[in-house]
Structure formats: structure tokens, C-alpha cells
ZAVO-675510 format. One record per residue: residue number from 1; chain; x, y, z of N, C-alpha, C in turn; residue in one letter. Coordinates in steps of 0.001 Angstrom, whole numbers, plus 500000, padded with zeros to 6 digits. Example, Ala and Ser with C-alpha at 12.3 -4.5 7.8 and 13.67 -1.06 7.14 Angstrom:
BEGIN
PT_1_A_513190_494310_507800_512300_495500_507800_513200_496700_507800_A
PT_2_A_512850_497750_507080_513670_498940_507140_512900_500030_507870_S
This chain:
BEGIN
PT_1_A_288006_137069_479656_286442_136549_479803_285770_138138_479988_M
PT_2_A_283843_137794_479928_283322_139515_479348_282716_139382_480697_G
PT_3_A_281880_140636_479985_281032_140719_481536_279425_139790_482454_L
PT_4_A_279521_139416_480979_278588_138207_480967_278929_137395_481415_L
PT_5_A_279827_136843_480412_280756_135239_481038_281112_135115_482048_D
PT_6_A_281424_136332_482971_281323_136109_484450_280362_136844_485616_N
PT_7_A_279063_137253_484901_277843_137189_485445_277604_135348_485502_M
PT_8_A_277701_135063_484207_277120_133859_483903_277781_132385_485152_K
PT_9_A_278424_132690_485093_279613_131918_486024_279262_131679_487045_A
PT_10_A_279638_132850_487475_278738_133556_488872_277695_132951_489539_R
PT_11_A_276243_132963_488447_275055_132618_489081_274546_131516_488416_L
PT_12_A_275633_130751_487870_275430_128868_488081_274806_128605_489306_G
PT_13_A_275435_128557_490289_275682_127554_491730_274778_128282_491767_P
PT_14_A_273772_129620_491829_272901_129430_492553_271877_129174_491820_A
PT_15_A_271162_129083_490441_271203_128340_489483_270549_127224_489664_K
PT_16_A_271515_126735_490360_271323_125422_490190_270335_124454_491500_D
PT_17_A_270845_125753_492792_270227_125177_494099_269490_126833_493468_R
PT_18_A_268660_126734_493097_267272_127469_493040_266341_126275_492266_V
PT_19_A_266604_125643_491718_266279_124193_490909_265890_123243_491298_S
PT_20_A_267295_123419_492242_267342_122049_493230_266009_121823_494424_D
PT_21_A_265978_123100_495277_265037_123768_495942_263487_123939_495007_L
PT_22_A_263546_123930_494174_262393_124136_493336_261539_122351_493399_A
PT_23_A_262155_121985_492810_262554_120699_492311_261728_119682_494249_Q
PT_24_A_262506_120404_495069_261911_119354_496383_260405_119792_496980_Q
PT_25_A_260299_121100_496320_259079_121984_497253_258129_122281_496615_H
PT_26_A_258007_121204_495635_257314_121450_494097_255495_121694_494618_E
PT_27_A_255233_120662_495178_254054_120537_496112_253609_121880_496712_G
PT_28_A_254213_122007_497319_254268_123520_498519_254087_124188_497708_R
PT_29_A_254422_125312_496753_254859_125583_495920_253471_126603_495269_I
PT_30_A_252876_125014_494843_251675_124929_494028_250770_125416_494887_Q
PT_31_A_250990_124248_496134_249633_124660_497185_249878_126138_497661_H
PT_32_A_250547_127206_497768_250728_128064_497430_250081_129462_496827_G
PT_33_A_250514_128992_495878_250558_130136_494401_248294_130188_494210_L
PT_34_A_247811_128274_495014_247031_128272_494628_245918_128722_496055_D
PT_35_A_246972_128868_496834_246135_129770_498297_246727_131412_497568_K
PT_36_A_247152_131350_496341_247137_133554_497041_246521_133079_496150_A
PT_37_A_245990_132679_494971_244943_133005_493550_244104_132895_494488_A
PT_38_A_243067_131664_495670_242234_131966_495626_241763_132826_497062_R
PT_39_A_243464_133764_497202_242695_134797_498357_242499_136542_497008_T
PT_40_A_243331_136823_496184_242705_136724_495698_241799_137644_494700_A
PT_41_A_241034_136351_494450_240079_135826_493943_238950_137157_494736_D
PT_42_A_238210_136423_496156_237918_136724_497712_237620_138153_497560_E
PT_43_A_239557_138963_497701_239537_139509_497664_238841_140310_496740_R
PT_44_A_238455_140666_495483_238073_141330_493874_236877_141235_493930_T
PT_45_A_236270_139558_494799_234886_139354_494760_234183_139186_492649_K
PT_46_A_235907_138385_492811_235998_137438_491138_235277_138614_490036_G
PT_47_A_235975_139691_490196_235736_140304_489519_237685_139814_487980_K
PT_48_A_238253_139945_489068_239621_139549_488048_239989_138529_487971_Y
PT_49_A_238772_137234_488277_238789_136445_487965_239277_135272_487405_S
PT_50_A_239354_135222_485974_239878_135333_484881_241523_135559_484569_D
PT_51_A_241667_136656_484852_243401_137220_484730_244383_136989_485960_R
PT_52_A_243285_136199_487254_244332_135621_488149_244398_134725_487923_I
PT_53_A_243320_133150_486734_244172_132363_487016_244876_132274_486357_Q
PT_54_A_244304_132610_484550_245624_133242_483630_247349_133035_484487_K
PT_55_A_247592_134682_485358_248828_134262_485578_249498_133770_486482_G
PT_56_A_248008_132673_487641_248506_131268_488434_248483_130344_487262_T
PT_57_A_248281_130262_486176_248742_129179_485557_250089_129105_484367_G
PT_58_A_250546_131105_484285_251977_131095_483982_253239_130469_485334_R
PT_59_A_252239_131028_486461_253698_131422_487145_254409_129694_487674_A
PT_60_A_253139_128608_487897_253081_127303_487930_253505_126653_486754_K
PT_61_A_253792_126882_484881_254315_126675_484004_256373_126902_484497_D
PT_62_A_256067_127990_484641_257583_128684_485022_258286_127998_486076_A
PT_63_A_257221_127932_486979_257843_126918_488757_258117_125710_488348_M
PT_64_A_257882_124737_487682_257515_123960_486540_259120_123612_485333_G
PT_65_A_259394_124028_485091_260156_124468_483986_261000_125447_484730_R
PT_66_A_261580_125744_486091_262389_125575_486740_263081_124933_487810_L
PT_67_A_261748_123621_488344_262199_122539_489178_263120_120843_487802_A
PT_68_A_262151_121475_487247_262710_119969_485703_263188_120590_484814_H
PT_69_A_264531_121620_484794_264744_122212_484118_266009_120603_482995_R
PT_70_A_266692_119461_483964_267060_118982_483262_266646_118240_482073_D
PT_71_A_265011_118043_482703_264477_117365_481611_264206_117665_480146_D
PT_72_A_264181_117116_479379_263708_117423_477410_262119_117741_477850_P
PT_73_A_262158_119421_476976_260960_119885_476623_260680_118333_476075_G
PT_74_A_258788_119289_475707_257870_118557_474748_258921_118635_473765_P
PT_75_A_258684_117244_473498_258792_116417_471389_260307_117273_470956_G
PT_76_A_261185_116678_472581_262783_117020_472194_263159_114972_472513_A
PT_77_A_262533_114912_471357_263223_113507_470836_262077_112511_470861_G
PT_78_A_260987_112351_471327_260510_112422_471385_259339_111987_470860_D
PT_79_A_258839_110324_470138_258638_110264_469267_257206_109958_469068_T
PT_80_A_257020_109386_470303_255749_108984_470116_254258_110339_470256_T
PT_81_A_253736_109883_469855_252447_110362_469830_251434_111098_471229_P
PT_82_A_250721_112061_471444_249855_112250_472843_249678_111448_472556_P
PT_83_A_248791_110648_474351_247922_109757_474096_246498_110651_473991_A
PT_84_A_246058_109967_474109_243579_110666_473456_243153_109975_473178_G
PT_85_A_241991_110255_472679_241407_109544_471801_241549_109184_470216_P
PT_86_A_240879_108498_470375_240842_108361_468381_240263_108973_467723_P
PT_87_A_241169_109195_466384_240216_110257_465626_238813_109808_465475_P
PT_88_A_238459_110276_464986_236780_110341_465333_236651_109960_463990_A
PT_89_A_235677_108867_463053_235534_108827_461322_233982_108503_461407_Q
């Protein structure tokens, strides 16, 4: 067994535990990210507002992927089109 295989085998249970915790506390984590972004934006007086929002969005996406890693990704076997307004003619 190679070094990488050994590391994967040891980290598997920890990854599952982190995923479970992220799923259980998803709302609190989202709230904490929003609060941190708001505080950073206030302290910088809005100077980096766009960057803060972009980083917060990326963090929320990563957390969502971690919390829902067992769910299939977008378009994975789903043939129904996304809900939206009908095309304009």
C-alpha cells in the first residue's frame, strides 16, 4: 500500500465526520460566514465589499459541497430542465 493510499484510508473517517458536522450545522455556519463578511465589510468601510462578497460566496459553495457530498451534482442524471420563465418570443 502506497503512502497516498495509506493517507486516504486514515483520513476517510475524519472526512465523513466533518461532512456530517457540516450537514448538521449548515445554518449556523452560513450565519457565521455572513456575520464575518459583514464585520469585515464594516471595518474596511466598504472598500473591499465586492471581494468580501465573492469570497463569502465561494466559502458557502465549498461548505455546501462538503455538507452535501453524497448528493449528485447538478446535471448528474437529471434530465429535467431548470425551472424558469418560458423563453420570450
